[in-house]
N, C-alpha and C positions, 0 to 999 in steps of 0.2 A: 865192280860193276854196280850201278845204282839199282835200288829196289824200286819197284813200281809203287806209285802213290796209292793205288787202289788197295794194295796189300796192307799198308799202314792204316788205311781207312777201315778196312775190315777188322784189323786188330783193335782199333779204337771202338768200333761198334760192338765187338765181342766183349771187350772189357766193360763197356757201359751196360750191356745186357746182363753180364755176370754180376755187376754191382747192384743193379735193380733186383735181380733174383735174390741176392744176399739180403737186401733190405726187406724184401717180401718174406723171406724165410724167418728173419729176425722178428718181424711183426707177427707172423703166424705162431712162432714159438713162445711168445709171451703168455703168461698164465691168464686164465679166465678171470672174470670179475668176481666170481664166487670162490676163488682159490683162497685158502686160509692165509697165505703170505700176503696176498693183495689186501685182504680184509684187515689183517694186522697192521700193515703199512698205512692203510687209510685211517684206522683207529688212532694210530700214533700221530699222524698228521693232524687229525681232529683234536687230539689232546693238546698238541703243541699250539694249535690255533686258539683253543680255549684259554690256555695258560697265557698266551700273548694278549688276548683280549682282557683277561683279568688284570694283568700287569698294566695295560693301558688305562683301564678304569681306575686303578689305584693311583697311577700318575696323574690322571685328570682330576681325581678327587683331591689329591695332595695339592695340585696347582690351584684348584678352586679355593681350598682352605687358606692357602698362602695369600691368594689374592684378597680374600675377605679380611684376613689379619692385617695385610698391608693397608687396605682401605680404612680399617678401624684405626690403625696407628696414624695414618695420614690425617684422618678426621680429628683425632685427639690432638695431634701436633698443630693442626690448623686452628682448632679452638683455643689451644694454649697460646699460640702466636697472636691470635686476634685479641684475647684477653690481655696479654702483655702489652700489645700496641694500644689498647684502650687505657690501660693503667698509665702507660707512658704519656699518652695524650692528656689525660686528666692531670698528671703530675706537671706536665709542661704548662697547662693552663694555670694551675695553682702557682707555679714558679713565676710565670709571666705576670700574674696578678700581684704577687708579692713584690716583684721587682718594680712594677708600676706604682704600687703603694709606697715603696721606699723612695722612689724618685719623686713622687708627689710630696712625701713628708720632707725630703731634703729641700725641695723647691719652696715649700711653705716655710721651712725654718729660715732659709736665706731671705725670703720675703719679709718675714717677721723681724729678722735682724736688721734688714735695711730700713724698715719702718721705725724700728727702735732708734737707730742711729740718726735718722732724719728728725725724729721727735726730740732727741737729746740735743741737737744743734739749735733748735729754735728756742 
């Protein structure tokens, strides 16, 4: 034979009320704020938080120093690169001038040789 739906409903309501009562009892049974165990736990959490903050500050300081060192290395590398590029540019200008002088000297030599041949023919 089937049970009445109301009886299941009453059982559900009783279970819900019992669960609420257990939660309330659990809340009431917790220690007071001035209990030594609560104070000890709070002090422990505070110490952990302070240690975490100290480690974070150390990490931040280390990152800042690394960033400064990296910036210095990059500045030095940039200065060295620019100096090398200037030296190379000066060397290129000197090479180009020397090549131009050699070409001019060769051209002048050929011109002088041609004039000498023309003079010898006459």
